[in-house]
N, C-alpha and C positions, 0 to 999 in steps of 0.2 A: 462421451456423448457429445453430439454436435447440434447447435442451434443456428439457423439462418436468420440473421437480423441485420438491418441497415446496410444491405448490399455486401455482406461478408458472412463468414461462418465463424462461430465461437465454439471452441472446445471447452467443455466444463465437466466437473465431477461433483457428485453429491455424497456427503458423508454425514451420517447421524440423523437424528430426528429431533423435532422441537421447533421453536421459533426460527424462521429463516435468517441466515446470516450470509450475506454476499461478501466474498473475500477477494480483495484486490491486492496483488503482489507488487513488491517493489522491483527495482532493477529491470525496467523495460528492456526488451531484448532477451530476457530470460522467461522461463515458463512457470507454471504453478507448482513445480516440484517443491520449492521451499515452503509453500503453504501447507503441504502435507505434514510438515512437522508440527502443525497446529491441530492435527486430527483429534487430540484428546478433547477438544471443545465439542466434538460430535456426541459426547455423552449427554449434552443438554441442548444442542443446537443442530439445526439442519444446515450444514455448511455447504455453500455453493462456491466452489473454487474454479476460477475461470482463467483461461489464457486469453488475454485481451488481443484485439486485432493486431496482426503483425508479429505475434509471439507464439511460441510453443507449437501446438497442433492446430491453431486457428488459422483463418485465411490470411492471405497476403494482399490486401487491397493496395491501391496506390499510396505511397508514403505521404502524399499530400493530405490524405484523410486522417492522419495521426495528429489530431488536435485534442486538447484536454476536453473540450465540449463534446467531441465525437466519442471519446472513450467513455465519458459519463453517460451519454445517450445510449451507447451500446450496453452498458451495465443495466440501465433502466429497461431497455428492450429485452434483455435476457430474463430479467425478473418477470416481465410481462409474458414472455414465452412460457415460463414455468408456472404461470398463474399466481405469482406472489404479488400481493397488493401492498404489503408493508414488510419491510425487512430491516434488520440490523445490518450495518455495513462496517466491515473491518478493513482498513487500508494500512499497509506498511510501506514506509518510505515513498517511492513514486506512487504506489497505490493509495497512499494518503492524500496525494494531490488530487487524484481522480475521485476519491471519496468525498473530499470537500466540494469539488465541482458538482458531483452527483447530488449532494445535499442541497446545493444552491439551485440547481436546475430542476430537480425533481423532489421538492420538499415533501410532497404527499406520499412518497415511497419510503422515505428514510425514517424508521422508527427509533433509531439510535445510532450513534457514530462512535467508533473506536479507532483512534488515530495512533499508530505506533511508529515512533522514530521518524517523524516527518517534519515538514515546514509548510508555510503558506506561500512560498515563492518570493518573488521580487519585492522590494520595498514598495509600500503604498503611501498614499497621502496621509494615512493615519499613523504611520511610523514617525517617531521623533528621532532627530539626529543622534541623541544621546542614549537611545534605547540599547540595552545589552542584546547583541545578536549572537553571542557565543564565539568561541575561538575559531580561527580558520582551520581547515583540515590539515593534518600533518603533511609536510612536503612530499613524503613518499606516496601518500594517497593521491595527492593532487597530480603528481607525475604520472601515476598509473592511469587515472581517469582521463587525463589529457591524451595519453597514448591510445586509450580505448576510443576516444572521439575522433582522433585523426590518424592513428597508426595502423591498427590491424586490418589486414586485407581479407581475412577469412573468418568464418564463424568459429572455427577451432581456435584460432589465435585469440579471439575475443573471449571465448570460454576460459582459456588459460589465464588471461589477464583478470577475469572476474574471480577466478579461484585465488589468484595472488593477493586479492584484497581481503580475503577472509581473516587472515591473522590480525589485521588492523581493525576489522569490524567486530570481531569476537573478543570478549574480555576474559571469560572463564571457560567457555565451551571449547572443545578440541577442534581446531580448524580441519584436521585430517578427517575426523569423523563426518563433518559436514560435507567436505569434498567428496567423500565416498557416497554420500546420499545423493549428491548432485551429478554423479557420473553419467546418468542417462538423460539429463536435462537437455532441452532443445534451446539453442542459442541463435540469435539473429542480430548481427552487428549493424545491418542497415537500419533496422527498427530502433536499436539503441541510439544511433547517431541522430535519427530524425526526431526522436522524443527528447534527447538531450538538448536539441536546439530550442524546444518549447520553453525550457527553463530560462531562456534569455528574455522572455516576454511575459510569461504567465505569473499571475499573482491572484490570490483569493483574499488578501488581507483586508481590503476596503469593503468587502462584501460579507465578511463573516458574521456581522451582527444580524444578518437575516436568517441565520441557522437557528431553528427552534428545537431541533432534536436534542435529547440528552446526549452529552458528549464526554467521553473519557479519553485522555491523552496519556500514553505510557511511553516513557523515554528513559534510556540508560544514561547515567551521568558520565560514562566513559565513551559515549558515542562520538566518533571522530568526524562525522559528517552532518548529523542532525542534533545539535547540542540541546540540552534542556531549555535554554533560553528561547529556542524556536517554538517549543511546545507551549511555554508560558505566553509567548507572543500571540499564538492562536487563541489560547484560553482567555486572555484578557478581552477578546472581542466576541466570543460566543457566550451568550448568556448562560450562566450556570455550569460552564465547562469545568471539569476537574482534571488536574495534572497530578500524576504519580511518577516520581523519579525513582529508578532502581539503581542503587548506589554501585553495585558490582556488575553492571551490564553495559554492553556496547550497543551496536546497531541492531542486534537480535536479542532483545531482553528475555523472550520466552525460552531461548536456548541457554543464556547465561545464568538466569535466575528463575528457573521454571516454577519452583514452589511458590515464590512470592508473586510472580507474574500471574499465575492462574488463580491464586487466592484473591488478589486484587480484582481481577476481571470477573471472577465468580461473584464476589460481593457486589460489584456494580451491576451485574446481570440480575442478581436477586432483586435489586431495586428498580431496574429499568427494562428488563426483557419481558415482554408480554406475548402471549400466544398471538401469532399472526394469522390473518385470513388468507387462505390459499384456495384458489379456484382450480379447476382442472384445465390444463392447456387446451386450446382450441375450442 
């Protein structure tokens, strides 16, 4: 399905019924394929899985429009297009950055926030010099990411490099199985590079105390790029936020420890997911 919003088109898919849940994927430059592995949540939620601008089957507006604020505004506009007045928001990795920005820019829309394996961006004035930030990524991961930013000339090369990260990002799940699921994903290296540059300037940390929505953070203790310390850093600033660490998980905890991931998330939904008001589009 396609929605025209904010001067571009967004490709999205809906799965399941129940309270709306807008799902924002990580790894800008990739599409919503990975979000499809969260389809079991459709048993109780209306999942809205979206390719953000510049990704997947969505439009390719000028790269200069790829800002965190614009991505958040696009998500809000898509919700409006679908007649969703209040929604849960689940953001993974980079999608967690956009989810935080969405909760800050459109608080009236966000009924609850689930942040999976993410950070709040650059250091802010509320960070203390001695705060635990977590260990740096392994040298192998850093080398691959640097090559992705400056090296690959084609989308196919970028796709291959993305796949080469999976053995580092997964702790228990079979990387080959995930690679097989991603074989038809759409990649865009130009979008990846443009959004990677955002991370040099973006931070939500000094604004997080404005978020009033119930917030759950799920993070793997074996995550090589978004350490548990980063989730605790966020939770210290969002009133009432809860952090759950999954001991045997990497960057994709719902794949590494699905039973515990879904149990924790369902328990949280039992307490915080309320039926949402949905109008008819148009």
